[in-house]
C-alpha positions as CSV (number, residue, x, y, z in Angstrom):
1,M,112.7,111.1,27.9
2,S,109.2,110.1,27.5
3,E,107.3,112.2,30.3
4,V,109.4,115.4,29.8
5,V,107.4,118.2,28.2
6,P,108.3,121.8,27.5
7,D,106.6,124.2,29.6
8,G,107.7,127.9,29.1
9,G,111.5,126.9,29.0
10,T,111.3,124.5,32.0
11,W,110.6,120.9,31.8
12,R,107.8,119.2,33.8
13,I,108.9,115.9,34.6
14,G,106.4,113.0,35.6
15,A,106.9,111.0,38.9
16,R,108.2,107.9,37.2
17,E,110.5,109.9,34.8
18,G,111.7,111.8,37.8
19,V,112.4,108.7,39.9
20,A,114.4,107.3,36.8
21,L,116.4,110.4,36.3
22,S,117.4,110.8,39.9
23,A,118.5,107.3,39.9
24,R,120.6,108.1,36.8
25,W,121.9,111.2,38.5
26,W,123.2,109.2,41.4
27,R,124.9,106.5,39.2
28,W,126.4,109.6,37.3
29,V,127.9,110.9,40.6
30,W,129.1,107.4,41.4
31,S,130.8,106.9,38.1
32,A,133.4,109.6,38.7
33,P,136.9,108.3,39.3
34,E,138.5,109.1,42.7
35,G,139.3,112.7,42.9
36,C,136.9,113.8,40.3
37,D,133.5,113.7,42.4
38,P,131.3,116.4,40.7
39,V,129.6,117.0,44.1
40,R,132.9,117.9,45.7
41,D,134.0,120.0,42.7
42,A,134.3,123.6,43.6
43,T,135.0,124.9,40.1
44,G,133.1,122.9,37.6
45,R,136.1,121.5,35.9
46,H,134.7,117.9,36.3
47,A,131.2,118.8,35.0
48,A,131.5,117.1,31.7
49,L,132.8,114.0,33.0
50,N,130.7,110.8,32.0
51,Q,127.8,112.9,31.1
52,P,124.9,111.0,29.3
53,E,124.0,111.8,25.6
54,D,120.5,112.9,26.1
55,L,120.7,115.5,29.0
56,W,123.1,117.3,31.2
57,F,123.4,116.6,34.9
58,L,124.6,119.4,37.1
59,A,125.9,118.3,40.6
60,G,124.6,119.3,43.9
61,T,126.8,120.0,47.0
62,Y,127.4,118.4,50.2
63,G,126.5,121.6,51.9
64,G,127.7,125.2,51.8
65,R,128.7,127.9,49.0
66,V,130.1,126.8,45.8
67,V,130.6,128.6,42.4
68,R,131.0,126.6,39.3
69,R,131.6,127.5,35.6
70,C,131.0,124.9,32.9
71,E,130.2,124.4,29.1
72,V,127.0,122.7,28.3
73,P,126.3,121.3,24.9
74,S,123.3,123.0,23.1
75,G,120.3,120.7,22.5
76,R,120.5,119.1,26.1
77,P,118.0,119.7,28.9
78,L,119.4,120.1,32.4
79,F,118.6,118.0,35.5
80,F,119.9,118.9,38.9
81,P,119.1,118.5,42.8
82,V,118.3,121.4,45.0
83,L,118.3,119.2,48.0
84,N,118.6,115.3,47.9
85,R,119.6,112.2,49.6
86,Q,119.8,108.5,49.2
87,H,120.5,105.5,51.6
88,A,120.4,101.7,51.3
89,F,117.6,99.5,52.4
90,E,119.6,98.1,55.4
91,Y,119.4,101.8,56.7
92,S,115.8,102.0,56.4
93,R,112.8,100.4,54.4
94,E,111.2,103.8,54.2
95,P,112.6,106.7,52.1
96,A,114.3,109.5,54.5
97,A,113.1,112.9,53.2
98,M,115.0,116.0,54.3
99,P,113.3,118.7,56.0
100,V,112.8,121.9,53.8
101,A,112.7,125.3,55.1
102,R,113.6,127.0,51.8
103,A,114.4,125.5,48.3
104,E,114.7,127.7,45.2
105,A,116.3,127.8,41.7
106,H,116.5,130.8,39.6
107,L,117.8,130.9,35.8
108,N,119.1,134.3,34.9
109,G,116.9,135.6,37.8
110,V,113.7,133.8,36.7
111,P,112.3,131.3,39.4
112,L,112.2,127.6,38.3
113,P,109.7,125.1,39.4
114,L,111.0,122.3,41.5
115,E,109.7,118.7,41.8
116,E,109.9,116.4,44.8
117,F,110.6,112.8,43.6
118,Q,111.2,109.6,45.9
119,G,111.6,106.1,44.9
120,V,113.6,102.9,44.7
121,F,116.6,102.2,42.5
122,R,119.6,100.0,42.2
123,S,123.3,101.2,42.8
124,P,126.0,100.1,40.4
125,L,126.5,97.2,42.6
126,W,122.8,96.2,42.5
127,V,122.2,97.3,46.0
128,R,118.5,98.5,46.6
129,R,118.6,102.0,47.6
130,H,115.9,104.9,48.4
131,S,116.2,108.2,46.9
132,W,114.4,111.4,47.8
133,G,115.0,114.8,46.5
134,L,113.7,118.2,45.2
135,W,114.8,118.5,41.6
136,G,115.0,121.2,39.0
137,A,115.0,120.8,35.3
138,V,115.4,123.3,32.5
139,A,114.5,122.6,28.6
140,P,117.5,122.8,26.2
141,L,118.8,126.4,26.2
142,S,120.1,128.4,23.1
143,P,123.8,129.0,22.9
144,G,125.0,131.7,25.2
145,G,125.6,132.5,28.9
146,Y,123.3,131.8,31.7
147,V,123.5,132.0,35.6
148,L,121.7,129.2,37.6
149,E,121.3,130.0,41.3
150,I,120.3,127.1,43.8
151,R,119.5,128.0,47.4
152,A,118.2,125.6,50.0
153,D,118.0,125.3,53.7
154,S,116.8,122.4,55.8
155,G,116.2,124.5,58.7
156,R,118.4,122.3,61.0
157,G,121.7,123.7,59.7
158,F,122.2,122.2,56.3
159,R,122.4,124.9,53.6
160,V,123.2,124.9,49.9
161,D,124.2,128.1,48.2
162,T,125.3,127.1,44.4
163,T,125.9,129.3,41.6
164,Y,126.6,127.9,38.1
165,H,127.8,130.0,35.3
166,L,127.0,128.1,32.4
167,T,128.1,128.7,28.8
168,V,125.9,126.7,26.3
169,V,127.8,126.0,23.1
């Protein structure tokens, strides 16, 4: 993870690395077997499925409120969407950003910086896709319990309200 630099417990991610990580996140979501979609997972029971060795992805939602519990291995940074979307080039040659009226993430009550990344990547079937999102990242955490709260609102009826109860082991 070449451009990721520790900064007071958060990770500051460069644009190139952010686009690459967001593409990896989408491939991670798509790698889930039927019935185990981490974005639809309301409890966190599928959180460990197909995780990469070098970091830990947390799922977003398709909107609404969700509370998840999961164990995270120590030594891995976290990467997660606050708001995000993707689409094929056939839909549009330009990336489609989502309007943002509010977007925030807090770890144990401490606000986390969010970064906007947009770029082009290839799906598992080699279809060119645009990706846009506001993302959060956290440096590897010490063993223990943490609460990650993610809140966002497009201002047009789409809302995200996600709470993760993380146990780092």
